[in-house]
N, C-alpha and C positions, 0 to 999 in steps of 0.2 A: 504494499500499500504506499502511495506517495504522500509525502507530507503536505497538508493543505495550506492555503495562504492564511497566515495568522495576522497580517498587517492591520485588519480592521477590528480586531478584538481589543478589549481594554488591556493596558500594559501590565497590570498585575496578573491577569489570567495568562498572558503570554510568558511572563516570568515563571509562573508556576508550571506551565506545560514544559518549558525548557529544563526546569529543575528535575521533573519527572523523567524526561528523556535522558538526562545525564545519569540519573540513578539506574535506569534500565541498561544503559550502556556499561556502566560499572559492574552491574551484576552479571553481565554477559561475558566478562573477561574470565580467563582461567583462574581458578581459586588462588593459586600461590602468588598471583601478580595484582590482585585486588588491593586497593589502598587499605592499610591497616592489617593486611593478612600476614601471617608468618612468612619469613624470608624463605626462598626455596631451599629444600634440604638436598645437600650433596650426597652422592652415593656412600654407603658405609665403607669403612676400612676393611681389609681382608679379615677373616675370622681370627680371633686372638683369645688367649686364655686370660687376659686381663679383664677384671671385673670392676664395674662401678658399684660401690657399696653406698647405699643410702640409709641413714639412721634418723629416726624421729626423736623428739625430746623425751618421749616416755620409753624408748628403747625398742620400738618396732623397727626391724631391719629387713633389707632385701639386697640381693646382689644380682646384677645383670651383665652379661658379656658386653664389653665396651663397643664392640663393632655393631651392636644393635641400635646404638644411639646415632642417628644421622647427623652430620655436621651442618648447622645452619649458618647463615650470615649473622654477624653481630646485629643486635637489636630485634631479633626475631622473637616470637612468643613462646618457642619451645614446645615440648610435648608433655603430656601428663606422665608422671613417673610414679613415686610411691603414693599409695592411696591410704591416707590416714583420716581418722575421725576427729572433728574439731572437739576440744580446743588443741589437740595435739598437732604439731607441725614439724616438717622436716628440719633437722638441725645440723647434720653432718653429711658431707659427700666426700668419698675417698676412692682411690683406685689401687687395687692390689691384684696380684696373680692368684688364680684359683687354687694353685698348688702350694701357696705360702701360708704363713701365719700373719695375723695382725695384732697390734697391741691396743687395747682399749684403755685409754686414760680417762679418769673420772675427775669431777670437780673436787673430790676429797683428796686427790693426790695419790690415789691408788691405781694399780694397773693390773690388767688381766690379759693373758695371751690366748688367742682363739684362732683356730684354723678357719681359713676363708671358706672352705667347702662345708663348714658347719653352719654357715649363714644360708638361709633359704634362697635358692636360685629361682628367679621368676622371669616373666616377660617384662618389657619396659614398664607397662602399666599394670601394677599389682599392689596388693595390700601388704605383703611381707609378713613376718611373725616376730614376736617378742624375743629378745636375747637375754632378758633380765633373769630368766629362770636357769640359765646355763652356769651362773655363778652366784655366790652369796653376797649380793649387793646390800649395802647398809641402807637404812631409811634416808631418803632425800638424796641419795647418790645417783648421779647420772653421768653418762659418757659424755665427754666434751671434745675428744680428739681420737681419731683412728689413724694409726701409723703402720706401715709395713714393719714386720718384726725385725728385719735385718736391713735397716736403711741407713746406717752410718756408724760413727764412733760414739757420739753422745746423743741423748734426748734432752732438749731443753724444755723446762716447764715454766710457765709464767702465771702468776696469780692475778686476780682482778685488781689488786692494789699495787702491782708492778714488781713483785718479788720473783726472781729468777733463780733456777737451780739446774745443774747438769747431772744427768744419770748416765753412767758409763754402760755401754751395750752389754758388757759381760755380766751385768746384774739382771739382764732381761732375756736370758736364753731360755731354752726348753725346760730348765729346771726351776723357772720362776714360780714362786709361791703365789697362787691366785689371790689378788687383793693386797699385794705387798704395798706398803705406803712409803712414799718418798717426799711428801709435803704435808705440813701441818696447817690446815686452814685457819687455826687460831692465830697464827703468826701474821698473816697478811691477806687473809681472804681465800676464797675458793680458786682452784686452778681453772683457767679459761681456755688455754690452748697449749699445744706441744708440737715440737718439730725435731727432726733429725739434723745433726751437723756432722761435718767431717772432722772436727776437733780443732781446726785452726781458722774457722771462718768468722764473719761478723754475725751479730744477731740484731734483727729488726723487730721492734715491738710496736704494734699499732693499737690505737684506742678508739672507743666509740665516737668521740668527738673529732675524729679525723687527724689526730696527732700521732707522732712517732718518735722513736729514738733509735740510734744505731751505734753499737760498740763491739769490741772484740770479745768473742766468747771465752777466751782464755782469762779474762778478767772476772769471771764467775768463779768464786772460791768452791772448792770441792765440798761435798757433804751438804752443808746447810744453805749454801747460795748467798745472794745479796740483793739489795734493792736495785732493780734494773732501771726504773724510772719513777719519778714522783708524779703520781696520777692526780690530776685536779679534782676538787670536790664535784661530785656528780658525774664523773667519768669513770670508765672502767676499761681494762684492756680487752681486746677482741681477737688478737692474733699475734703469734710469734713465728718467725720464719728465718732460716739461715741464708745469708747473702754473702756476696763478694763485691769487690769494688765495681765490677762491670754488670752486676745483677739488676734486674728490674723487679719491682714488687707490685703485683696487681692488687689494687685497693678497690673494694666494692662497697657501694652505698645501698641503703635499704630500698631506694627508689629505682634500682637497676642500673644506675650509672657507675662507670668504673674508669680507672686510669691505670697506666703502668708507670710507676714512679721510679726513674733511674737513680740508682745509688751514687752515680757520679755527680748528681745534683743534690744529694742529701748528705750533708756533712756528717762525718763520724765523730762521735763524742770521744774525748780522751779517756773517759771512765764512765761506768754505769752510775745510775743514781741521780742524774740531772733531770731537770724538767723536760718534757717533750716539746717539739716544735710541730707546726702544722705541716701535714703531709698531703692532705686532700681537703677541699672545701666541702664539708658535710658535717652535720651534727648527729649522724647515725650511720657510722661505718660498721659493716658487719663482717668483713673478712680482709685478711692481708696475707698474701702468699706469693712466694717467689716464683717467677715464670721466665721462660725464655721465648724468643720469637718462634721457635719450633714446637712449642707446646700447644695443646688444646686446653680450653678453659671450660669447666662445667659450672653452672650456676643453678641453684635450686631455689624455689620460692615457697612461701607459706602454704600456697594452695596445692603444692606437690608438683609443680611444673619444673622441667629441666631443659636447659638449653646447652648445646655444645657448639663452640666455634673456635677459630684460630686465634691465638694470642696476637699474631702480627696484624690483626684488623684494628687493634687499639694503638693509636699513635703514642709512643713513649715520650714521657715529659720529664724535664729536669726540674721544673718548678711546680708550684702549687696551682692545681686546676680543680674544676668541678667534676670533670670526667665526661665521658661520652656515653650514649645509651648503649647498653650491652644486652638488656632483656626488656622487652615490652611487657609492662605490668598493668593490669586492670583490676582495681580494687584488691591489690595484692602487694606483697613486699618480698624482696630478696632476703634470704636467710643466711646463705653461705656459698662458698665457692672453692674449687680445687683446680689446680693445674696438673696436667699429665703430659709427659714427653711422648711424642709421636715419632717412632722410628721410621 
């Protein structure tokens, strides 16, 4: 049918007809290319034994082969991943080989060793199952970090008030006593994050208010640790990660914006224990993790959506910025992120 002459009808009617025509044209486009739709999904990587582990605040976990997550462009909407019932939300995303063990670090400074294949394997969209019954967790104890069991020389722990400790890998082997404690919450608050180091790296700690500090890990005394940074009133730490001078740290805000802060532009402190400086313009940072340009980044949101995209899509910055859109969120918030090398 040909379009009739609309020149003799009222202007407001003509405007309304043109609006409807535009909506019809938009709806006729292929779904991946409509305005506001998720970015096109790239073909999956070849089958791999690496698994993406998702854990909720209440301890519901699942693992899914990494190759089943298609890589999207940055700022896409992602796909539904772990299915949890409100008010529970996803809290941790990690990557480990299905043949290995992982270390479950808790807010009480205790650690448990668990075989990856003991976590329920599911499709991308699934409910998972609780891991809390596998060990004797204490009341109000929850997992705050999942690390590969053999990932370095030391594990560095950081508490919400900025206390840091180093735990040598020899204490974390297969003979580890489940629930062994390495931090006393009465000293400086609950543990919020953990990371592996090589023994001679720098440590970067990020806080909720977008601040951070960097210092040499060798300045952390053995056994009892030291104050890593002075945390401002109303602020808490959200992440600790091992870095080198040429490293980049992916910083993620709750609104789905992120940046890669180059350590070449973030001066190292001469010693731990100083006040933090601004690393990212945000008042609600949720993750800080070292990445390289060859890594893929996984972000999970409160609604259980997951997005995977390449780190090199984020322009690295030497200075303080607000970040770029990494994940489209609708009535939702990002909760955490992880980087994973892609060989």
